N, C-alpha and C positions, 0 to 999 in steps of 0.2 A: 832433856827437861821433861818433867811430868807435872800433872796437876797435884796440888797438895791433897785434895780429896779424891780418893780412888786410885791415885797413881797412874792416870791415863797418859800415854805418850803424847807429846805436843809437837805440832809442826804447822804446815800451811798447805793450802791448795795452790798449785802452780797456775798462774794466770797467763803465762807467756808475755809478761812485761819484757822489755828489751833486755834487761840484765838477767832475766831468767833463762834466756836462750844460751847463755854461756854455762854449759853443764858443769865443767870443772869449777868455775867460779861459784856457781850455786852450791855445789857440794861443799866447797871450802867454807863458804859463808855459813851454811847450816852447821857444820862441825864447830866453827869458831863460836857459834852462839848456842850450842847444845840443843839444837833442834833435832828431833828424832824421826819426824814423819814428813813425807811429801805426798800430796795427791797429784796424780797425773791425768792426762786427757785421753783422747780417743786412739792414740797410737802407742799405748804403753807396751804392746807386744814387741815393739822395736826400740823404745826409748827408756825402759825401766832398768835395764841391765847395769849401767854405771852407778845408778843410785843404790841399787841393791848391793852391788859389790863394795860400795863405800860404807855400807852398814846402815843406810837409812831404811826405814820401814815405809812401804807404800800403803797409804791409808785407803785410798780408792783409786780406781781407774774408770774412765768413762766408757760406757758401751759405745761402739762406733756408729750404730744406726739408731736414730731417735724417731724422727717423724714417720719414716717408712713402716715402723711397727704399728702405727695408728693411721694407716692409709685406708681409704675406701676401696682401693684396688687390691684384690686378694693376691694377685701375683706379686705386687710390691711387698705385701706383708710376708709372704712366703720367703722371698729373697732376703728380707731384713732378718727374719728369724734364723735363717741358715747362716748368714754372715755373723750375727751376734753369737750364735751357738758355737761356731768355730773359734771366734775370738775368746769366748769364755774358756773353752778347752785349752787354747794355747796359753793364755795368761795364767790359768790355774796351774799349769805345769811349771811355771816360773815362780809360783808362790803368791801370785796376785789373785786374791779371791773375793774382794768386795768391789762391786760394780755400781757406779753412779749413773743416775738417769733422771731427767725431768720428763714427765709424760705429756709431750707436746704433739698434738695431732697434725697431720699433713694439711688438713683443711679445717681450720678453726671456725669457718662459717657454718659448718654442719652442726646439728644439735649436739649438746654435750652427751646426751644419752646414747646417740648413735655412735659417736666416737668412743665412748666408754666401752661399748660393746666390742668394737674392733680391738681395743686395747686388751680387754680380758681374753679375747680369743687368741691374740698373738702371744701374750705373756703366759697364757695357759699352755701353749705349745712349747714355749721357751723354758718353762720351769724345770723340765727334765735336765736341761743342760746345767742349770745351777745345782740341782740336787746330786747329779752324778759326779760333779767336779768339786763338791764341797765348797761351792761358791754362793755368794749372797748378793741380792739386789737391794741397794739403798736408794729409795726414791726421794728426790728433793722436792719439797713443796713450794717451789717458786710459782707465785700466782701470775704467770705471764699469760699472753693471749691464748685462750682456749685450754690452758693447762688443766689436766684432768684429775690429778691427785695432789691436793693441797690442804684440804680441810679434814676434820674428823669424819665427816660424812663420807668423803671419797676414799680416804685411807682405809676406813673400816670396810667399805664395800669392796675395795680391791683385795684386801687381805682375806675377807670371807669368801669371795668368789673364786680367787686363785687357789686358796687352800694349801699354800706351801710354806713351811717353816723357814725357807731360805729367801723369801721375798718380803721386804719390809721398808724401813724408814731410814732416811738420812735426816737426823734430827737437827733442825736449824731454827732456833727460836725467833730469829729476826723476821721471818716471813709470817709467823704466827702473830707476833706483836703487831706487825704492820696491818694484818687483816682483822685485828681485834679479838683474836682467839687466845685464850689463856694458855701460855706455853707450859705451865706446871700441870694443869689439868690434862692437857694433851699428852704430856710425858707420862703421867700417871696411867692413862689408858693404854698407851702404845709402847711403853718402855721395853716390854719383852720382844718387840719387833724392831728395835733400834740396832742397826749394824754400823753406823758411823755418825759422827757428830761434827757439825761445823761451828767453829768459834766465831760467831757473828751475832750482832744484836741490832736493835732498832731504837731510835729516839723519836718520840712524838713531840713536836714543837708546838706547845700549847698556844702561844701568841699567834703563830701562823694558822693554827686550826681556827682561831677566832677570825683572823683576817680573811682567810680564803676558803674555809670549810674543807670538806673532804670529797666533794663530788665534781667540782669543776677545776680546770686549770686556771692559774692566775692570768689576769689580763695584762698586767704590767711587770710583775716581778719574775725573777728567774728561779727555777727549781734547783734543788741541790743535785749534784752528781750522786748517783746511786740513791735516789730518793725522789720525793715529790716536794710540794710546797710545805706540807705540814708534818712530814716524816722524812727520816733518812736512815740508811743502814750505817752501823758503826762497828768498831772493834769492840770486843768484850771489855766491860768496865766503863764504857761511854754510853751505854743504852739502858734499857729498863729491866732486863732479865735478871733473875736471882740465880746467879751461877753457882753459888754455894749449895742451894737447894737442888739445882739440876744435877750437879756432880754427885751429891749424896744419894739422890734417887738412882742414878746410873750405877753407882757402887753397890747400893743395897740390892739391886737386881742382877748383879753379876756381869755387867757390861765388860767386854774384853777388848773393845776397840780403841780408837784414837780420838783426839780432838784436834781438828785442823782449822787454823784461821783462814777464813775466806775473806780476803781483803777487798771490801767494797765500802770505802769510807771517803766522803768528800774531802776530809782534812788530811788524808794520807794517800794522795792520788797522783800528784803532779810530777814528782821527780823520783829517781831511784832512791835517794835518801829518804824521802817521805814514805815510799812504799815499804822499804825495809823496816823503817821505824814503826810503821803500822803493824806489821807482822810481829815484830819483837815486843812492842808494848802490849799487844793482845795476848801473846804467849805469857809474858811476865805476869800479867794480871791473873790469868788462869792458873799459873804456877803457884800463886799465893792464895788461891781459892780452895 
């Protein structure tokens, strides 16, 4: 199954839900529903083979070491660089060449500027592994505690300071909408650096924004799963992003990658049936966009 606009292959990011641990069952379910893509985690060097043999495309694989790349300890950074470089080399030989990462520091209590410096140093040393193996880094802009590359300011600084055509963006409009950043303007600036796309969106709940604001937790009410009081992540079609425009922009700029549903949705979370329906409904929406 592909997007109507751009013909981008569609699939999902494996989250290791209970049913996703049955590899044969997952492959059969994907085939039964015309899913073409699966994103894998940090052990793809040992887990990707059956998916590839079944004809699925692997959209991204996670780098194995995250926080160690942004450690104040030079020894830890060196070890992390070496492990990630070897993993990139091994995976690239198997045809896995897009690597997913959130820029999470080991010590989020340190200043962002200090941690940003450790990050640039480490990824500056790692970029040769990407370039020599025809591999690409897709940075996810999840705005978690201390996360260093989420906004136009920080994506721009990373791209400029690293200076590698192989290191760029995992485009996920849900995080941008959540932060109040225009996802279309962001894509307009960074589209040439996009190496993977997550099919995920965000809904802003206006009534809750009035009731609870956006700076404090609620005193009495319970927040959404995969969200806060006044916002929540959704599957495509249930949020605020203009997917038709997004897909057109990607197509116009020659994007060659995939779109993978990252299922984080309060209403498609509790059971295997719910989770599978969330993936399939998100995919079907994008297939018609």
